[in-house]
N, C-alpha and C positions, 0 to 999 in steps of 0.2 A: 853915522857919518854921512856927510854929503859927498856926492861924487863931483860936484861942480865947485868952482871957486868964487862965484858971484854972490854978493850980499851976505857973506858969512865971514865973521871975524877969523882970520887965519892966525895961527900961533907961530910967531917968528922968533920967540925967545926960547933958547934951548932949556933954560930952567923951567919954563912952563911945560914944555914937552916931557921933561923928566918927571915933573910933579904929576902930570896927568897919567903917566905910565903906571902909577900905583893902582893895583887891582881894585881896591875899594873905591877909588875915585872913578875908575872906568865903570864899575858896577852902578854907582850912583848916577852917573850921566846916562847910562843905558836905561835905568829905571825912570828918570825924568823924561827922557825922549820917548820912551815906550808908553808910559802911563800918564804923564803930565806932572804938574806941580805936586810937591810932597814936603812933609816935615822931616826933620832928622830922624825922628822915631820911625816913620814909614820907610825911610832909606835904610835904617838899621835892619829891617826885615829881609832885605835882599843882600846885605853885605855880611851879616853875621856879627857885626860890631855893635857896640853900645851906641845909644843916641848921642851921647856927648862926643864920642869919637867921630860919628857921622857929621855932627855939627862942625867939628874942626875941619873935616875934609870939605864940607860945603863952603866954609869960609875961604879955604885955600882955592877952591874952584872959582869962587867969586873974585878973588884977587886977580885972577888971570882972565876975567871977563867971560867965563864959560857958563856961569849960573848967576841968577839974581833973585833977590827977595821979591815976593808978590804978596798982595793983600790976601788974607785968609778970612774965613768966616768968623774966627775967634781971634781977637787982637793979641791974645797972649801967645799964640803959636806963630812960629816963623815958618812960612812956606817958601819953598824955593822952586824955581823953574829953570830949565835949560834955556840958554839964549839962542838956541838953534843948532842945526847940524854943525858938525865939527870938521874943519879942514886943517890937517896938520902937515900935509905934504904938498905945500904949494911951491916948494923948491926955489924960493927967492934967494936963499943963501946956500946953495948946494955946495959951494966950495969951502964953506966953513966946516972944519972938522967937528967942532962941538955941536953944531946944528945937525950935521949928518948922523952923528952918533946918537943924539937925542931922538931924531926921527926914527932911526932904526930900532931903538929900544921901545918906543911907543908902538910902532908898527908891529913888532914882534908880540907885544902884549895883546893888541887888538886881534891879530891873527890867531893867537893861542886861544883867546876867549871864543872867537868865531868857530874855530875847529872843535873846541870842546862842546859847543852847543850842537853842532852837527853830529858828533859822536854820541852825545846824550840822546838826541832824537833817534838815531839808529838803534841804540840799545833799548829804547822804550817804544819804538814804533809799532811793535806787534800789539800793544795795548791801546793803540790809537784807533779812532774811527776810520773806516775805509776811505771816506771822502778826503780826510786829511792825508792819509798815506798816498793816495793817488795825486793829490795836489802838490805834494812836496817834491822838490827836485834837488839833486846834487849833480852838477854838470860841469863840464870843462869844454871850452871851444877855442879853436885857434882862428883868429880873424886876420885878414890881411888888410891893413889900413894905414893911413898917414896919422901923424900926431894930431892934426886938425880934425880929421874924421873921428878919431877916438874921443877928443874933447867934445865934439858935437854929439856923439852917441851917448856919452856919459851925462851930458846936460839933458838929453831926451829921457834917459832912464830916471834921472832925478825928478824931472817934471812929472813923469808917470807915477812916481812914488808919492809925491807931495800930497795928494788928496787922502792918503791913508795914514799920514803921520798923526801922532796923538793930539797935536794942537788943532788939527782940522777934522779929525775923524771921530774922536771919542764921544761927543754929544749925540751923534747920529748913528753910532755903531749898532749893527744888528746884534741880537742876543748871542748868536753863535760866533761872533767875531772873536778872534784871538790875536795876541801879539805874535807877529811873525818876524823873525830876524832875517833880513836880506843882507847877505855878505857878498861883496863883489870885489874882486881884484882885477885890475887891468894893467898888465905889465908886458913890455915887449920881450920877445924871446931874445936870447943872446945871438948876436950875429955870427 
């Protein structure tokens, strides 16, 4: 997910948001964003589905402009890549009940997946190398800021993350590099 709204296609159709809320489609997008282009067979490894089912989900993601085909080394294989980070909460139509409901459904799925990864890490962290245990953080902070300041902060975080994305990092990654899931929520407290 991108924390900024610039240069990223935003989903403004509630049908697209509901379609994306499917767990397999989220897993496919996560795989493409974390590792880079893949075939339906490679996506099947992370979803637990058949390659044909993943092919169906990839075509559905393509219909909404979230993935696209790319040239592969073998012309017989169809490789897909993510079109970039995803913005689903740009709130252009916040008064539309169908849009709000679809955003809520997708956000709940994203948060559930993120929470699951954190809990999985905690369960297995005793078996991890000390350097990874010390580098990992689960934190909660309360910040006092304006909406404009929050937007600026999130844009700065996004810029800091950009050099480590699969599209920019993979060719030059050190051998000890691992995929790290950074989940961040920034929501105002109730008044």
